[in-house]
N, C-alpha and C positions, 0 to 999 in steps of 0.2 A: 850203801843202800840205807834209806831212811824208813822209819817205822810209820805206818799209816794208822790213823785212828778211825774207828767205826762211828764216831759221834758226828761226823760231818764237819762243815765249816764252823769255825769258832766265831762267836758274836762278842764284840767288845762291849764294855760297860755303857758307852754312849748310845750305841744302837739299841741295847736292851732298854735303857731309860726312855728313849724315844718311842719304842714300841709300847711300853707300859703307859706312857703319857697319852699317846694316841688312842690306846684302848680305853683308858678311863674317860677321855674327852668324848670319844664316840659313844660310850655307854651313857654318859651324862646328856649328850645331845638327843639320843633316842628316848631317854626317860622324859626329858623336857617336852619333846614333841608328843609323847604319849599323854602327858598331863594336859597339854593344850587341846588335844583331840578328845579327851574324856570329860573335861569340864562342861561343855555344852550338853552332853548326854546326861550327866549327873543332874544338872540344873533342870533339864526337861523332865526327868523322872520326878525330881523333887517338886517341881511346879505342878505336876499332875495330881499331887496330893494336897494342894492348897486351895483355899477359897479364892474367888476372883479378886477381892480386895488385896489379899496378900500377894497374889501373882502380879497385879498391876503396880503396887506400891513397894514391895520388898521382894523382887525376883531373885536376889542373890543368896537368900537363906537356903541352905541345902542340907542341914543336919536335922533330922527329925527328933522330936522329943518322944518320950515313952507314952505320954497321954495323948489321946486323940480328942478332937473337938467337933462340934457341928458348926456349920456356917451361919446359923441363925441363933439368936438368943431366945429366951422364954416368950418374949412378945412377938416373935416372928420376924424381927428385923435382922438384917445382916450385921454381923459383928465387924468391927474395924480391923485394919491390918495390924495395928499396934497390939490388939488382943490375940493375934494369931502368930506374930513373928517377934522374936527377941534376938536381934543381931543376926548371927548365922544359924540360929536354931528356929524351928517352926513346929507348930502343933499340926500333925497330919489330920486330914479329913477325907472321908469318902464322899462327902456331899458335892464337892467340886464347884460347880458352876452356880451362878445366881439365876440362871434360866429355870423357870418352873418346870417340874417334871412333866412328861408327856401324859396327857389325860385324854383317853378316847372319847369321841362324841357319843352322847347317850341318846 
């Protein structure tokens, strides 16, 4: 009579290696797809805090700086995209659009 073990069927080293590699590749694939899906969302949120010139000329900047800006300078002219965006960093603004704000008829 032979002794039975309660641990179940034994897995050799090759099968264990294949399972680990497939698990790591599966996790890497899921992370890659998650990044691909999140990038447009992050860019949309970042672009909502930029002035029109920065959205049109530098849409890929998505890391906000701590200082905020207004979309117009002291003379009332819109500032350029170069003044708003530096590489991947941008100065957030709540002014948003270059469309004048709504003014009711008097």
